[in-house]
N, C-alpha and C positions, 0 to 999 in steps of 0.2 A: 492604542494599537489593537486591532482585532486579529484574533487567531484565524488561520485558514482552516476551518473545520468543514466537514461534509454536511450538506443539506440532504438528509435522507427523506424519502427513498430515491431522490433524483441524482444523488451523488455528484452534485456540483459544489463548488467552494462557496461558503457563505460570505467570504470577503471579496473575491474577485470574479465569481461566476464562471470560472473555468472548470473543466472536469476535475474532480477531486480524486487523488491528491495532486494538486497543482504544484508548481515549482516551489512556491513558498511553504506549502504544507509539507513537502518533502524535506525542506531545510529545517523546519520546526521539528519534524519527527526525528530526523537525523540527530539534532541537538538533544532531544528528549531521550534518545536511546544510545547516547555516546558510549562506546565500548560494549554494547549489547546488541549487535546486529542480528544475532540468532533470534532474540526475543522480538525484535522489530519484524523479522520475517514471519514469525509465528502469528503475531498480531495482524499484520497486513494480509496474511493468508485467510484469516478469519473474516476480515473486512471484505476481501475479494469474494468470498463465498456469500456474504450478506448482500453485497452490491450486485452480484450475478443474479441472485434470486429476485431482488427488487427490480432491476432493469429488465429482466426477462418478463416479469409480470406486468410491468408498466408499458413497455413498447413492443409493437408488433415486429420491429426489426431491431433487436437489442444490439449493443456493440459486439464486435467480433471477440470471441473468447481469447484469442491470442493477443489482441490489443488490450483487453482487460488485464490479462496476466502481466503484460509489460507495464501497464499503468500502475498496478498495485504492487507487483513483486520484482519486475525486471530491474528497476533502479536500486533495489535493496542489495542485490548481489554485487552490482557495480560499486555501490557505496562501500560495502565491506572490503572489496578488493582494493579500492583506492586508500582505504584506511588500514589495510592489512589486518583485517579482523576475520580470520577464517571461520567458516561455519563449522561448528563442532557438534558432535553427538550430544543430544540433550538427555542421554541416559536410556533411550529406548532401543538402542542398537541400530537406529536408522540415521545415517549421515544426512545432513541437509545440503 
């Protein structure tokens, strides 16, 4: 069984060739971060930044920033809400 990992710098899934994170990648990530939605959000925000830089450099018409945000982070908040895992302050004074 192959993990659904990103093929960088194109940000497509190595297993199914859909835009990463695909549905299966999201399920794998959700399982990997069970009970730690805030850390999943932090890691996905870093990946969003990396993907934005790559896709902007590679394509004259990169994906819409709002669409990229939904692709990388929108599902994380919904996941936390369905699992009743509130986003808490990580100690910086900034709520997520």
